[in-house]
N, C-alpha and C positions, 0 to 999 in steps of 0.2 A: 504493500499501499504506499502511495506516495504521501510522505509527511505533510507537504503543503496542502494537501487536500484532505487531512485526516478528518473523518467524521463517520458517524454511524447512524443509519436510519432507524427510526422507531416506526411501529405499526399504527399508532394513534394519528388521527387526522389532526391538523393544525386548528381546526374549528373547535374540535373536542378540547384541546389544549387550553385554548383562549376561554372558552366556556367555564372549564374547570377553574382557571385562574380567578376569573372575575367572580364567581361563585364564592370562593374561598374569601377572597380579600373583600368582598361587599359585606361580609360579616362584621367587619371593623365597625365600631371600636372594640366589640367583644373578642374578635380574633386577636386583637393586640394584645390581650391580656395573657395569651400562651404564646405568641410569636416573639422572638428576640427582637429588641429594639437598639441593641448595640452590637459592634463586632464581639465575637466570641473569642475569649483567650483561653489556651491550653498550654500545657507542660510549663507551668511557673511563668506564663506571660510570654514565653519564647516563640509561640505560634499564635497568630491571630487570623480568624475566619470571618469574612463578611460575605454579604450577597445581596442580589436583587431578584425579585419575581415581578414580571408584569404581564399583562393580558390586554392587548388592543382589538377593538372590533371596529371594522369599517368595511367599505366595499371593495370588491375586486378591482384591482387597478387596470385590468385589460379593457379596452384594447390599447389605451394611451400608454401604459407603463409609466407614469410621470413619476412614481416612487420605487420603481424597481431597483434592486441593489445588486452588487456584484455577487452576492449569494443567491440570488434570484428569488428574493422574498421582498414584501412590502411592509415597512414599520407600521403603516396603519391597519395592518391585520396580521398580527404576530403574537405569539406567545414566547417569552424569553425567560429563561431563569439562568443566573450566573452566580458562580461561587468562586470567591477569591481566597488565596491563602497565602501568608507571608511567614516564614520561619526564619528566626534570628538566633542562631546557635551563640553568637558573641556579638560584640559591638561594631566589628569590622565585616561581617558577612551576613547576607540576607538571601533567601531564595524565595522567589514569589512565582505564583501560577494563578491562572483563572481559567476555568472550564465554563462554556457555555452550552445550552440547549436553547435552539431558535427553531420553533415550529418541530420539526421532525429531524433535525440535524443537531448532533452533539459533536464539539470540537474543543480542542485546547486554543484558546484566545491568545494567551501570553504565558511565557515560562521564561524567567531569566534569573541570573545570578547578579547581586549587587554587592560591590565590593567598595568599602569605605577605607582607605589607608590610613585617614587621620580622623578620629571621632570628633575632634574640636573644629574641623574646617568643613566648609560646605562644598565638598568634592566627592565624587564617586563615579565608578565605573560600572555600567550594566551590560552583561553579556547573554545573548539568547534572543527570544522573540520579545522585543522591547517596546516601550512606548514610543510613540512618533517624535521626532525632532523638527516638526513643521507644523505651523499654525497653532491657533489656539482650540479649535471646536474638538478635533479628535483626541485631545489630551484630557478631556472632561470626562467623569465618571458617567456610564449610560444612565440617562433618565433623571438622576437626582440633581443634576444641575442644568437641566434643560427644561424651559416651560413648554416646549412643543413636542408633539409626537412624531411628526415629519422631520426630516433632516435638510439641511441647507443643500442647493443643487451642486455646489463645488465638490461636496463631499458624498454625494450619492448617485446624482443622476448619470446615466450611461451614455457614453458619447458613441460616435460611429468609429472608433478605432479598436484594435485587438492586439493582445501581446503575442498572439500565436498565429496570426494570418496577416498578411500584407496586400494592399491593392497594387495592381499592375499600371494602372493609369489614374490621372485625377478624375476622370469620370466615375471610375469604380467607387470613390469616395463620395461623390455627389450624388450617386443613386441611392446612398444609405443614409441620407439626411433624416433625422428623426426616427431612425429605426434602431437605437442603440440597444435595446432589449434582444435584437435578432440579426446580427450583422454577418454578411458573408463576403469573402474576398478569395481570389483565385490562387493566392501564394501561401503556401503552407498549409494549415488546417483548413481545409475547405468546407467543413460542416458548419452551417449557421450556428452562432452562438452569441452570448451577450458581449457587450462592448466594455470600455474601460470608464470609470469615473475620472476626474481630474485628481482626486485625493479620495482614497478609500477610507471610510470611517469605520469600516466594519472588520478590517484585518489589520494587524501589526506586522512589521517587517522583522527580519531576523539578521542579527549583526552585532556590533559593538557600539556603545553609547557613552559619552562622557559628559557629565553634568557639573557645573561650576557655579557657585554662587547662589543666592536667594533673592533678597532685596536690599538695595534698590536695583542691582543689576544681577542677572542671571543668563548662563549661556548653556546651550544643549546642542551637541554635535555627534553625528552618528554616521558610521559606515556599514551599509547593509546589502543583503543579497538582491533585494528587488528595488522597485520605485514606488513613488507616492501612489500611482494609479494601479500598481501591479506588486503588492508585497509578497514576498515569498519566503519559504523555508529553506528550500534547495535552490541553488543557482541554476538557472536555465539558459545562460547565455555567456557565461566567463566574464561578465562585467558587474560592476558595483555601483552603488549609489552614494554620494555624499550629501548629506543634508544637515541643516542647523537652524536654530532659532535663538534670538537674542531678545530678551525680555527687559523693560525698564519699568520700574515702579517709582516715579517721582514723589507719590503721596499714596497714602493707603486706599484712596477712592478712584485711582486710575492706573492702568496698565497698558503699556504700548509694546507691541511685538513686531518684529521683523524676521522672515524666513527665507530659506533658500534651499534648493535641492537640484542635483543633476545626476542621471545614470542611464544606462542602456535598458529600455523597457521591453523590446522585442526578443522573444525566445529563439533559439537555434531552430526550432521545428519551422519557422518561418524564414529566417535569414539564410539557412543552408539551402532552401528551396529556391533563392534568388538564381537568375542566370549568371555564369561567371562574369565578373567585371561589371555588372549592372548596378551595384550600390556604390553611390559616390561618397557615402558616410554611413557610420553605424547608426541605427535608429535609436536616438536617445529622447529622454523627457527632461526639461528644464523648467523650473518653476520659481516664482518669487511670491512671497506672501506678506500682507501686512494685517495686523488686527489691533483692535483698540476696545478696552472695557471702561466704563465709567459708571459708578454707583454713587448714590447718594439718597438719603432718607428712605422712601418707598420705591424709588426708582433703581433699575439696573439696565443700562443701555451698551449692547454690544455691536461691533461691525467687523468685516473681514474681507479682504481683497485677495483673490488668487489669480495670477496671471500664468498660465501654463503653455509650454510649447512642446510639440513633438516634432522630430525630425523623421520624415517617412520617404523612404526612396520610391521612385516609380520607374519601372523598366521600359515603358512604351509611352508614346505620345497620347494624349496630351499630358504632358509631365507636370509633376508638382514641384513648382519653381521655388517655393520658399517653405519654411516652417510652419505648420499648422498651429495656430494660436487659439487658445480658449481662455476667456476671462470670466472668473465668477466674483460676483460682489453681493453681500447681504448686510443688512442692518436690522437690529431687533431691539425691542424695548419690553420691559417687565414691569408692571406696577402692583405693589401689594396694597390691595384695599383693606386689608385686615390681617391678623397672623393667620387666618385660615384660607382667605380667598385671595387670587391674584388674576389678573388679566394681562395679556401680552399680544404683540403683533410683530410680524416680520414681513419685510420686502426684500425679494431675492431675484436675481437676474444672472443668467449664464449665456454668454455671446461668443461667437466664433468670427474668425478671420475670413477672408474672402478667397476663393479659387476659382480658376478659369478652366473650363472645359468645353466639350461640344454640346452637352446637355444645357438645357436652359438657354438656348438660343446663343450659346457662347458668351452670355453675359456673366461678369464676375458675381458669384454666389457665395453666401457662407457655407463653408464646407460641411457643417451640421447646422441643425435648425436652433435658432436661438429660443430660449425658454425663460419665462417670467413668471413667478409665483408669489402670490400674496397669502398670508396665514393670519389668522386670528385663533387666540385659545384662551381658555379660562381654567382654572384649577381650584380645587377645594381639598384642604388637608384633613382628612378624617381623624388622623392622629399625627404626631410629629414625624412619622417615617412612613405613612401611607397617603398617598395622594390620589384623588381621582379627577381626571381632566378630560377636556373635550377640545377638539380642534376642527375648524373649517378651513380648506385651502383651495384656492382656485389657480389654475394653470393655464398659461397661454403658451403657443408653440407655433413657430412659422415653418411647419412642415409636418410631416408624419400625419397619422390619424388616430385619434381625433386632433383638431388643431387647439381646442381648449376643453377644460373639464373642471367642474368642481368636485370636491371630495370631502367627506366629514368622517371622524372617527372619535372613538371614545376609549378611554384607557385607564386602568387602575394600576398603580405601581407601589410596591412595597421594597424597603431594604433595610438593612441593619448592618 
């Protein structure tokens, strides 16, 4: 079994999991009397276990697949249970792991060794399947620090590019506009499959990470097997990615971050299928990110920008003359009406650079279909660590079918 895709299928349907989660958690606050509300400590405090359980009920995302993820699920219709364990045998070494069940798929999401050479300094090295060193969103704990059920487009929406297949011409790319959930190209793996997001919020990469500092300045840098859009356990192309994020906290109420990443994103299954001498460069992904968080009183405001480029060779005319660029930007705000109630809104856009082929009358056309999403949400804390929330989102897309769609979902989330 390939470790990069380690999972185990269960026989229970996702809808049954969701219904069971909602039924169990809906018993709160009575259920909270028997459910743990804090992380569980074992072995004299050297082992700490925490977890989350959530059930979301929403519509089938087909045929638009606006919320489809790289694990081919939709967050608006998902049961998820996650358990995180940390073992610290001494002050210098920690072993951390997280396992997740998402609908019918069970997998190891994270597992890494943390080494602290000096206990009195903010410096450590992490080795294994590690947290990301890019952006702010993917670094948050799932659900507990996010007022929404759906994800930002830059971290979830599937583009018309793949890591195991390549186009032969610019026309091949243009014909896949707005079809990221089922993309087909003639070079490499010719079976239709899902495309890549700009940054995957559902998978962590494998490698070595160095972290330095806390506040007011912190730095994280990593060398990993895969890339932002295609995290891996086992290297599939002989290349590596370098990524990093610098965060500045000039005051407790504001955090500013900048990120960068670069690495080879296409596997050997595609590049070895290219005709000899046809590739002018190695297919790579490069990204720049900026994020901002401001809080005060009842307000929390966040925003993030991701500018991503992929270099993609084309072996026949019409050629792909430049790197394919995708830009994701979103801003959200949450307001606490009371200790139990909150409301939130998010504006989100994903745009693409233009490409010239023979389709679309030879006019310059965005290589993928731009998407805009608006979200509103509200949540109610049944207890300190059980929240019920609802969301409505509307999606517009300049391509694919359908061009627009509204979706509503409800979720109950428990964590300890």
